[in-house]
VOGU-3710 file (C-alpha; in Angstrom, 3 decimals, decimal comma):
1> mntthilitg> 87,587/56,246/107,538  87,971/59,987/108,113  87,600/62,192/105,049  89,884/65,175/104,450  88,153/68,049/102,696  90,437/70,135/100,478  89,328/73,287/98,690  91,433/74,427/95,712  90,806/77,562/93,657  92,143/77,878/90,123
11> assglgaala> 91,843/74,109/89,760  90,905/73,891/86,087  94,508/73,895/84,807  98,157/74,329/85,698  99,240/74,103/89,309  95,687/73,931/90,674  94,853/70,920/88,530  98,147/69,249/89,489  97,440/69,819/93,191  93,963/68,330/92,835
21> cayaspsvhl> 95,230/65,220/91,045  98,109/64,783/93,515  95,749/64,958/96,499  93,107/62,679/94,977  92,615/59,468/96,958  89,750/57,506/98,549  90,133/59,423/101,834  89,893/62,885/100,237  86,946/65,023/99,173  87,894/67,821/96,789
31> tlwgrngerl> 86,050/71,049/96,122  87,482/72,497/92,933  86,931/76,083/91,819  87,651/77,460/88,374  86,326/79,659/85,595  86,275/77,043/82,837  83,584/74,465/83,598  84,654/72,010/80,895  88,266/71,861/82,036  87,194/71,808/85,676
41> nsvaaqcraa> 84,948/68,802/85,070  87,821/67,030/83,313  90,088/67,529/86,341  87,314/66,369/88,676  86,861/63,217/86,577  90,576/62,407/86,917  90,326/62,876/90,682  87,284/60,590/90,917  89,141/57,955/88,880  91,813/58,022/91,612
51> gstaetvvqd> 89,141/57,265/94,229  88,452/60,775/95,503  85,045/62,398/95,679  84,977/65,777/93,976  82,591/68,633/93,379  83,126/71,595/91,080  82,256/75,262/91,484  82,414/77,437/88,374  83,387/80,779/89,866  84,975/83,895/88,396
61> lrdvhaieaq> 86,913/85,345/91,325  86,509/88,855/89,961  82,960/88,502/91,273  84,165/88,975/94,841  80,651/89,381/96,255  79,994/85,660/95,696  83,125/84,393/97,449  81,960/84,492/101,064  78,653/82,733/100,363  80,324/80,058/98,232
71> idrcdenlpv> 82,886/79,260/100,932  80,231/79,205/103,651  78,163/76,746/101,605  81,205/74,572/100,888  82,261/74,466/104,540  78,765/73,791/105,860  78,410/70,702/103,676  81,683/69,258/104,988  84,176/71,275/107,082  87,221/72,267/105,030
81> diaifnaglg> 90,525/70,965/106,412  92,863/72,568/103,863  91,979/75,600/101,750  94,429/76,369/98,922  93,965/79,753/97,283  95,839/79,159/94,075  93,921/81,123/91,427  95,867/83,973/89,896  96,306/86,231/86,883  99,672/87,240/85,501
91> gvtpqgrlve> 101,530/88,092/82,334  103,338/91,234/81,276  102,198/94,652/80,109  100,973/94,208/76,507  103,291/95,330/73,723  102,601/98,881/72,642  101,466/100,086/76,067  103,658/102,113/78,381  101,676/101,038/81,442  98,964/98,514/82,257
101> saqrafdiat> 95,377/99,508/81,586  93,188/100,332/84,575  90,986/97,305/83,825  93,962/94,945/83,676  95,301/96,316/86,964  91,868/95,856/88,530  91,519/92,240/87,333  94,985/91,189/88,506  94,692/92,899/91,870  91,196/91,517/92,446
111> vnftaaamga> 92,008/87,885/91,670  95,529/87,749/93,106  94,926/89,682/96,304  91,341/90,705/97,074  89,697/87,373/96,266  92,423/85,390/98,039  92,272/87,612/101,139  88,471/87,450/101,256  88,446/83,689/100,818  91,181/83,105/103,385
121> stisermvkr> 89,470/85,402/105,887  86,120/83,672/105,431  87,422/80,140/105,865  89,803/81,149/108,675  86,925/82,463/110,742  85,177/79,117/110,457  88,391/77,172/111,165  89,123/79,286/114,253  85,744/78,365/115,704  86,565/74,645/115,476
131> kkghvvligs> 90,225/75,157/116,466  91,768/73,489/113,418  92,466/73,985/109,736  95,151/74,998/107,275  95,053/77,945/104,864  97,497/77,936/101,949  98,148/80,993/99,793  100,013/80,652/96,512  102,190/83,707/96,080  105,223/84,228/93,861
141> vaesiplpms> 108,900/85,080/94,172  107,809/88,291/92,393  106,600/89,422/95,834  110,195/90,458/96,557  111,134/91,933/93,167  109,741/95,160/91,647  108,927/94,071/88,092  108,583/96,993/85,654  106,845/94,753/83,114  104,275/93,454/85,640
151> ptyagskagl> 103,748/96,101/88,345  100,284/95,016/89,482  101,270/91,345/89,559  104,342/92,076/91,696  102,356/94,407/93,930  99,500/91,949/94,415  101,897/89,173/95,393  103,774/91,471/97,782  100,457/92,326/99,398  99,558/88,660/99,640
161> kmfaeslrlr> 102,830/87,950/101,436  102,114/90,598/104,070  98,522/89,374/104,396  99,724/85,789/104,950  102,162/86,863/107,656  99,545/88,988/109,399  96,809/86,350/109,208  99,212/83,733/110,552  99,896/85,834/113,643  96,168/86,363/114,115
171> vkahgvfvtl> 95,018/82,732/113,977  98,024/80,688/115,128  96,906/80,618/118,751  93,553/79,184/117,647  94,953/76,055/115,989  94,858/77,352/112,410  97,980/77,215/110,240  98,788/79,577/107,368  101,304/78,710/104,658  102,611/80,967/101,892
181> aspgfidtpm> 104,118/79,139/98,899  106,115/81,389/96,558  106,902/79,670/93,252  109,265/80,776/90,537  108,436/79,726/86,993  106,037/76,798/86,618  105,231/75,459/83,155  101,653/76,761/83,033  99,628/78,854/80,553  100,497/81,941/82,622
191> srqiaadkpf> 104,248/81,364/82,266  103,952/80,576/78,562  102,740/84,131/77,959  106,210/85,376/78,898  108,655/85,361/75,995  111,778/85,847/78,135  113,962/83,057/79,489  112,409/81,189/82,411  115,264/79,760/84,519  114,697/76,755/86,781
201> mitpekaaai> 111,161/76,253/85,419  109,487/73,090/86,751  106,376/71,149/85,832  103,087/71,703/87,669  103,305/68,127/88,935  106,725/68,663/90,502  105,599/71,963/92,013  102,480/70,304/93,433  104,552/67,543/95,031  106,822/70,103/96,720
211> iirkiasrrt> 103,906/72,200/97,968  101,994/69,203/99,330  105,084/68,008/101,182  105,593/71,457/102,729  101,918/71,706/103,703  102,146/68,334/105,436  105,159/69,553/107,422  103,303/72,806/108,239  105,934/75,090/106,797  104,924/78,715/107,182
221> efalpwpyal> 106,674/80,119/104,113  108,900/78,836/101,324  110,035/79,521/97,759  110,217/76,848/95,079  112,145/75,354/93,452  115,011/75,809/95,901  117,282/77,989/93,667  114,664/80,737/93,897  114,960/80,817/97,671  118,668/81,545/97,252
231> irmlflmlpr> 118,118/84,086/94,458  115,497/85,926/96,507  117,726/86,017/99,590  120,686/87,385/97,616  118,526/89,960/95,823  117,093/91,266/99,089  120,633/91,756/100,441  121,619/94,080/97,583  121,616/97,896/97,942  118,435/99,494/96,621
241> glkraivirl> 120,235/101,262/93,778  121,748/98,020/92,524  118,355/96,295/92,717  116,864/98,998/90,528  119,719/98,730/88,044  119,083/94,986/87,752  115,306/95,022/87,360  115,290/97,893/84,867  117,251/95,647/82,507  114,769/92,777/82,684
251> pse> 112,940/91,942/79,422  109,787/94,044/79,006  107,680/91,387/77,248
//
């Protein structure tokens, strides 16, 4: 029986954990990355109970210098078939601050964009050499909306969208697929930090099921759940002045 090797970052909770559990089966080997070793081991145990083999890597993605070596080691042990770069930082500018701190901007940009781009580039190079593989980047519908309360988050996700499109053009001819999944609100610890209304919010399990189905069909880009695809399309059609008038009225915390 052939084994599918799936790498998932940010797998200790939320969407990453749901993706790991949804993929877990006797024909799958999972490599799970996360910052919290205890939670990561708990997710891995659930995956093993479903018949999957699983290894854990406790990795803070702000330590970008370790990413390339960790991915090389992971891929050398068993070639990665699907690499899902899910880890991310979010939230809104803390109350009492007019703008984000430099450290907060650095952390969000590093995890959401730099680490994901470095990881995707590293594994793509290896996939290109064997002429197969699938890279999945978890973005956000915020990539299309300038959010005054979360400027670095919105900017990092916009950058990730452009990176995904560019990488896809670079590796497509070599048998490597690149998918960008752009969720709206998912019921995760990140979303719970936001006090404002969260329309169309779905569970991590439902989001994972949608993403896995789209990966299997090799979709290049999609928003989820479906109302966000419509909202994003309509927002992008608006005049710039009207867009600004809308976003400036969004809750600030």
